[in-house]
C-alpha positions in Angstrom: 10.7 -9.6 11.7 7.9 -10.3 9.3 7.3 -8.9 5.6 4.0 -7.2 5.1 2.6 -5.2 1.8 0.2 -2.9 2.1 -1.9 -1.4 -0.9 -4.4 1.3 0.3 -6.8 3.6 -1.4 -7.1 7.4 -0.5 -10.2 9.7 -1.6 -10.1 11.2 -5.2 -10.2 14.5 -4.2 -6.8 14.5 -2.4 -4.0 15.7 -4.2 -0.6 14.1 -5.2 1.4 16.4 -2.4 -1.3 14.9 0.0 -1.4 11.3 -1.3 2.4 11.4 -0.8 2.8 12.6 3.0 0.1 10.6 4.1 2.1 7.3 2.6 5.1 9.6 4.9 2.9 9.8 7.6 2.3 5.4 8.2 6.1 4.8 6.9 7.2 7.1 9.5 4.9 5.0 11.8 6.4 1.2 11.1 9.9 2.7 11.3 9.6 4.6 14.4 8.3 0.9 16.1 11.5 -0.5 14.8 10.1 -1.6 11.1 12.1 -1.1 7.8 10.7 0.2 4.7 11.4 -1.7 1.8 9.8 -0.4 -1.2 6.8 2.2 -2.0 4.9 2.7 -5.4 2.6 5.1 -6.3 0.0 3.6 -8.8 -1.5 6.7 -9.0 -5.4 7.9 -9.7 -7.5 4.5 -10.7 -10.8 3.7 -11.7 -12.7 1.2 -9.4 -14.4 -1.5 -10.6 -17.5 -0.8 -8.5 -18.7 2.5 -6.7 -17.3 2.3 -2.7 -19.1 5.3 -0.8 -20.5 7.2 -3.9 -16.7 7.1 -5.5 -15.8 6.2 -8.6 -12.0 6.8 -8.4 -9.3 6.4 -6.0 -5.9 7.2 -5.3 -3.6 3.7 -5.3 -0.4 2.9 -3.0 1.8 0.1 -2.4 4.0 0.2 0.7 6.3 -3.2 1.3 7.4 -3.3 5.0 9.8 -5.2 6.9 8.3 -5.1 11.0 6.8 -6.6 13.8 3.1 -7.1 14.1 2.5 -4.3 16.3 3.8 -1.4 14.1 1.1 -3.5 11.3 -1.2 -3.0 13.8 -0.4 0.6 14.8 -1.0 1.5 11.1 -4.3 -0.7 10.4 -5.5 1.0 13.4 -4.4 4.7 12.1 -5.7 3.9 8.7 -9.3 2.8 10.0 -10.0 5.9 11.8 -8.7 8.4 8.7 -11.5 9.8 6.7 -9.0 9.8 3.6 -8.2 6.1 3.8 -11.6 4.4 1.4 -9.8 0.7 2.3 -6.9 -0.7 3.4 -5.4 -4.7 2.7 -2.3 -5.3 4.4 -1.1 -9.7 3.5 2.3 -11.4 4.8 4.8 -11.9 2.6 7.4 -15.3 2.4 10.0 -13.3 0.1 10.7 -9.4 -0.9 9.8 -8.6 -4.0 12.5 -8.0 -7.0 11.9 -5.3 -9.1 8.4 -2.9 -9.5 5.2 -4.9 -8.9 3.0 -5.6 -12.1 0.5 -3.0 -11.6 3.7 -0.5 -12.8 5.6 -3.1 -15.2 3.1 -3.7 -18.2 5.8 -6.1 -20.0 5.9 -8.3 -17.1 4.3 -11.5 -18.4 2.9 -14.8 -16.5 4.8 -17.7 -16.6 4.6 -21.2 -14.8 8.0 -20.9 -13.0 7.0 -17.6 -11.5 3.7 -19.4 -10.4 5.8 -22.1 -8.7 
């Protein structure tokens, strides 16, 4: 099965528990359709570079998973219909990531070997 990474942004007025519950709900959709969750990260409440629907901030969440394409499409369909999701983006990965993401690991630096 292909590997995917989805980052979604939820409204700023949601609490941490509500964001965690949304993440669990979307993860359950993926696992029920034959997928496997590899990594989940809560990036917290972050400021946008520009306003989105009159909002200045949002809760960012990353989910990395191995799932069939119909599971991804179903999750994205539900995100599109949800009023709590401000934006989402899914990309296909070549290989699973190792360690925390660059947003979480501030000590990580860019070098030529990682770029290749």
